[in-house]
C-alpha positions in Angstrom: -146.9 21.4 58.2 -143.7 23.4 59.2 -140.4 21.5 59.1 -137.9 23.4 61.1 -134.7 21.5 59.6 -134.8 20.7 56.0 -131.1 19.4 55.8 -131.8 16.2 56.3 -134.7 16.2 53.7 -132.4 14.8 51.1 -133.4 11.7 48.6 -134.1 8.4 50.3 -135.9 5.6 49.0 -139.0 5.8 50.8 -141.0 8.8 50.7 -142.2 8.2 54.5 -138.4 9.1 55.4 -139.0 12.4 54.1 -141.7 14.7 56.1 -141.9 17.3 53.9 -142.4 14.8 50.9 -145.0 13.0 53.5 -147.0 16.0 53.8 -147.2 16.8 50.1 -148.4 13.3 49.5 -151.2 13.7 52.0 -152.6 16.5 49.7 -151.8 14.9 46.1 -152.2 11.3 45.9 -152.4 10.0 42.5 -155.9 8.7 43.1 -156.9 11.6 44.8 -155.6 13.5 41.7 -157.2 11.8 39.2 -160.6 12.4 40.6 -160.1 16.1 41.2 -157.6 17.7 38.6 -159.5 20.6 36.8 -158.7 21.6 33.1 -155.6 23.9 32.9 -155.9 27.0 30.2 -152.7 27.9 28.9 -153.0 31.0 30.2 -152.7 30.5 33.9 -149.1 29.2 33.5 -146.7 32.3 33.0 -143.1 30.9 33.7 -140.8 27.8 32.9 -138.0 27.3 35.4 -135.5 24.8 34.6 -133.0 23.0 36.5 -129.7 22.9 34.9 -127.8 20.0 35.1 -129.9 16.8 33.3 -132.7 19.3 32.2 -130.8 22.1 30.2 -127.4 20.2 30.1 -126.7 16.6 29.7 -124.2 16.5 32.4 -125.1 13.6 34.5 -122.8 10.9 33.6 -119.8 13.2 34.1 -121.0 13.9 37.6 -121.3 10.3 38.4 -117.7 9.7 37.4 -116.5 12.7 39.4 -118.5 10.8 42.4 -116.7 7.6 41.5 -113.4 9.4 41.1 -113.8 11.0 44.6 -115.2 7.8 46.5 -112.1 5.8 45.2 -109.7 8.6 46.5 -111.5 8.3 49.4 -111.0 4.5 49.4 -114.1 3.2 49.0 -115.7 1.9 45.6 -119.2 3.2 45.1 -122.1 0.8 44.4 -125.3 1.3 42.5 -127.7 2.2 44.9 -125.0 4.4 46.8 -124.6 6.3 43.6 -128.4 6.9 43.4 -128.4 8.0 46.5 -126.0 10.9 45.7 -127.7 12.2 42.4 -129.6 15.4 42.7 -127.5 16.9 45.4 -125.3 19.9 45.7 -121.6 19.4 45.9 -121.4 20.6 49.2 -124.2 18.0 49.9 -122.5 15.1 48.1 -119.3 15.8 49.9 -121.0 15.4 53.1 -122.8 12.3 52.2 -119.6 10.8 50.9 -118.0 11.6 54.5 -120.9 10.1 56.1 -120.7 7.0 53.7 -116.9 6.5 54.5 -116.1 7.3 58.3 -112.5 6.3 57.4 -112.3 9.4 55.3 -109.8 12.1 56.2 -110.3 14.7 53.6 -112.5 17.6 54.3 -115.4 18.6 52.0 -113.3 21.1 50.2 -110.9 18.6 49.2 -113.4 16.2 48.2 -115.2 19.3 46.0 -111.9 20.2 44.3 -111.1 16.5 43.5 -114.8 16.4 41.5 -114.1 20.0 39.8 -111.1 18.7 38.5 -112.6 15.2 37.3 -115.1 17.4 35.6 -112.8 19.6 33.9 -111.1 16.9 32.2 -114.5 15.3 30.9 -116.3 18.9 30.1 -116.2 18.3 26.5 -118.5 15.5 26.7 -121.1 17.6 28.1 -124.1 18.3 25.7 -127.4 20.3 25.7 -130.2 17.9 26.3 -131.8 17.3 22.7 -134.7 19.5 22.2 -134.1 22.0 25.1 -133.1 25.1 23.0 -135.9 24.7 20.9 -138.2 24.5 23.7 -137.0 27.5 25.4 -137.0 29.5 22.3 -140.4 28.7 21.7 -141.3 29.7 25.2 -139.9 33.2 25.1 -141.7 33.7 21.4 -144.8 32.9 22.9 -144.4 35.2 26.0 -143.6 33.0 28.7 -140.8 33.9 31.2 -138.1 31.3 31.1 -135.7 30.7 34.2 -132.8 29.0 35.4 -133.0 27.1 39.1 -129.9 25.2 39.7 -127.7 24.3 43.0 -124.7 24.7 40.8 -122.4 27.5 42.0 -122.0 30.6 39.6 -118.4 29.4 38.2 -119.7 26.1 37.2 -122.4 27.8 35.7 -120.0 30.1 33.5 -118.9 27.3 31.7 -121.9 26.3 30.6 -123.3 29.8 29.4 -119.9 30.2 27.8 -119.6 27.3 25.7 -123.5 26.9 24.8 -124.4 30.7 24.8 -127.1 30.4 27.6 -126.9 34.1 29.1 -129.4 35.4 26.6 -132.1 32.6 27.3 -133.0 33.4 30.8 -135.0 36.0 32.5 -133.9 35.2 35.7 -130.8 32.8 37.2 -130.9 31.6 40.7 -128.0 29.1 41.8 -126.6 28.0 44.4 -124.4 30.7 45.4 -128.2 32.9 45.8 -129.5 30.6 48.5 -128.8 29.5 52.1 -130.7 26.5 51.5 -130.2 24.1 48.7 -132.9 21.7 47.1 -134.9 20.1 48.4 -135.5 23.0 50.7 -138.1 25.4 48.5 -136.1 28.4 48.9 -134.4 28.3 45.5 -137.8 28.0 43.6 -139.5 30.8 45.8 -136.6 32.9 45.0 -136.7 32.1 41.4 -140.3 33.1 41.3 -140.0 36.2 43.7 -137.2 37.4 41.0 -139.4 36.9 38.2 -142.6 38.6 39.8 -144.7 35.7 39.4 -146.8 33.6 41.8 -145.1 30.2 42.2 -148.6 28.5 41.3 -148.0 30.2 37.8 -144.5 28.4 37.1 -143.8 25.1 35.7 -140.7 23.6 37.0 -139.0 21.0 35.1 -136.6 18.6 37.1 -134.6 15.5 36.5 -134.0 14.5 40.0 -136.4 13.8 43.4 -134.9 16.8 45.6 -135.5 19.2 42.6 -139.3 17.8 42.1 -139.6 18.1 46.0 -138.3 21.9 46.0 -140.4 23.0 43.4 -143.6 21.5 44.8 -142.8 22.7 48.4 -142.2 26.4 46.7 -145.7 25.8 45.2 -144.8 25.3 41.7 -146.4 22.7 39.3 -143.6 20.3 38.9 -142.8 18.4 35.9 -140.2 15.2 35.8 -137.6 14.8 32.9 -136.7 11.1 33.1 -132.9 11.8 32.0 -131.5 10.9 35.7 -134.3 9.2 37.4 -136.9 6.4 36.3 -140.3 7.5 35.8 -142.0 6.0 38.9 -139.4 7.9 41.6 -140.2 11.1 39.9 -143.8 10.5 40.3 -143.6 9.2 43.6 -141.5 12.5 44.9 -144.5 14.2 43.7 -144.0 15.2 40.0 -147.4 16.1 38.3 -146.4 14.0 35.1 -143.1 13.0 33.6 -141.4 13.4 30.1 -138.9 11.5 28.5 -138.4 14.3 25.8 -138.7 18.0 25.2 -140.9 17.7 22.4 -143.8 15.7 24.6 -144.2 19.1 26.8 -143.9 21.1 24.0 -146.7 19.4 22.1 -148.8 19.3 25.5 -148.4 23.3 25.8 -148.6 24.6 22.2 -150.7 22.1 20.3 -154.7 22.5 19.9 -157.2 22.2 22.8 -157.6 18.4 22.3 -153.9 17.4 23.2 -153.7 20.3 25.3 -156.0 19.1 27.9 -153.3 16.8 28.9 -152.3 19.6 30.9 -154.8 19.2 33.1 -152.2 17.1 35.0 -150.8 20.5 35.9 -153.9 21.9 37.1 -154.6 22.9 41.1 -155.8 20.1 43.2 -159.2 20.9 44.7 -160.1 19.7 48.1 
């Protein structure tokens, strides 16, 4: 299915509102998957791709705060449902969505982004690594897997994270929002990551915490796993995640345990039609 305009494919409560997501559903409905998934041998996976916010760094609560600050400056108090629809977007996309939500807003997107950046800097010391992520990444690298970061954050924002948490040596490839023309849920970020790694997307696991990220990874051909740090399990499954995890200890066990447990990775296998 060819989609000519991905700019409108941001998170919606219903999958039917997202043409690319709907197309993905038509091939991977959960009932169909349960009958057709084949057992996956660990050797089929060559790389694990990580989103940044909500997957590597626990920054979602700070990002939510910056959205609240920006909306208040625009004369609007965000309600929880509105806040959920703004999660998982790039800074530019969030600013555009805020302006659409608040027609009376006179600030341009650049000003909104600057307000959020200042608010983020004030709370930067509250950002932490997601528990277990470093141990999992080190285990992947020592086991011969390629490891990459695929994020909508800009290079300047990433530099702060990399400096604070000494992340530079952990990733073979980093694709940021500055590297792509189209942000998630467009497949370009994950396609570019796989291309730079020199690995077929089908041999890549993408770990994502957002609906847009899951859609992007699936559209690129990766096998997506949902981490429930930002969205509830069912939202990630509805978006197309092969399965979800609450902690990195869970996927560590799936990937590195003995065959009886590792058979859980059948949930990551290709769908046979």
